[in-house]
N, C-alpha and C positions, 0 to 999 in steps of 0.2 A: 902235749896232749890237748889239742884244740877244743875238743868236745867236753873236756873235763875242767874247764876254767871256772874258778870261783867267781860268783857274781859279786862285784864290789858295790857296797851300799854306803850312802851318806845320809845320816839322819840329821836334818837341819832344824834346830829347836829355837823358837823365838816367842816373845810375848813381852808384855809390859814388865818393868822392874817390880819385883815382889809377887809376880804371878806364879812362880815355882819353876821357871825354866832351868835354872842352874841345878836345883835339887833333882829334877827329873833327868836332865842330860847327864849329870855325873853318875847317878845311880844306874841309869840304863847302860852307859858305857862300861861301868864296872861289872854289872851283871852279865853282859855278853862279851866281856873282854875286848872291848873296842877302844881305839884311841879317842881321846876327848880333847877338843880344842875350843877355847873361848877366844874368838877373834877380837872382840872388844878388849879383853884383858891383855892380849898380846900387843895390841896397838897402844893401850894406855901405859902398861908397865915399861915397855921398851921404847916408847915414843916413835913408833913406826908410822909412816903415812898410810893412807888407805891403799894405795897402789903397792906398797911394800908388803902389807898384810895379804893382799891377793897373790903376790909372788910367793910368799911363804906357803899359802894354801896350795899353790901349784907344786911346790917342792914336796909338801906333805903327801900329795896324791901319788907321787913317784914310788912311795913305799908299797903301793898296791894292797892296802889294808883298809877294810871297812872302818868308817869313822863316825863320830858324833861331833857336830859343829854347833856351837852356840855363838851368838854375837855376830855383828856385821850383817844382820838380816832385817834391819828395821823397815826398809822400803822395798817396793816391788823391784826397783832398779838394782838395789843391793843383792836381793835374792836371785835375780836373773843373772847377774855377773858371776855369782858363786856357783849357781847351777851350771852355767856354761863352762866354767873351769872344770867342774867335776865331770860333766858329760864328755868333755874333750879327753879325759883320762879313763873313760869307760865306767864311770860310777853311775849308779842309779840313785839320784837324790830324792828323798821324801821329806816334805815340809811338815813340821809339827808345830802347831800354834797352841800355846798354853794360855788359857783365859781364866781369869779369876775376878770375882766381884770387887768393886771399889773398896768396900769396907775391909775385906781381908787384906787387900794390897796396902791400904792405909796402915793397918795394924802391923803388918810385916815391915813396911818401910820405917815406921816410927821406931820399932824395936831395933832395926839395923842402924839407923842414923841418929837415934837418941833424941832428936828434936822434931817437933811437928813442922817447923819451918823448913828444915832440910828435906824431910820426907815429902812435903808438898812440892818443893822445888824440883826434886827428882821426878816425881810423878807428873807434874805439869810439863816438864821438858819431854818426858817419854811420850805423853799423849800427843804432843805436837809433832813428834818425829816418827812414831811407829805407825806404819800403814797396814791396814787389814789386808790379808791376801786376796788377790784377784781370783775369780772363778777358775781360770785356767791353771792356777797353782795347785789346786786340789789338795788342800792341807788336811792332815789328820788333826782334828780339834780336840784338845784335852781340857778338862777342868783342873785347875791348879789345886782344887780342894779334894779331888778323888785320891784314893790310895794309889801308891806306886804300882801295885799289882793290876788294878783296873786300868791305869794309864798305859801300862805295858801291853795289856791285851789289845787295847785300841791301836797302839802303834804297830804291833805285830800284824794285826788284821790289815792295817793300811799298807804295810810292806808287802803282804801277800797279794793285795789287790794291784799293787804297782808292778807286778812281774811283767 
């Protein structure tokens, strides 16, 4: 039934470490029964190359299930590569950029890494690597300090606009 095909969605979540990306992405995926993939974690845990992770994403898209993707989205080039893979498999990608103030990020990273030195190192590396989205990417921008319910409303509105 061609006219009754389900629209495949891919929610792409990124932001600085400690901004709330993982918390939001995991909760959103769980709430809407979507598969969740953290591409950075897949690369780090299994020692895969960047190209191997992109190949894994291609395999994931073959399941024809809407997904939430985090990681691997630091630069405009990274995001474009991932969107191209998703679009080739008829997914409609929506970029979600989670932003949080520096003080909150610092507190969260210090709690996670237990030392100010490690927290600063992680933050400084991220600031050097993460690129803000270009205008054409039309991200849904979330505050990492808002409630999950408020964040979800913004993302659902963004998905509705992206039809």
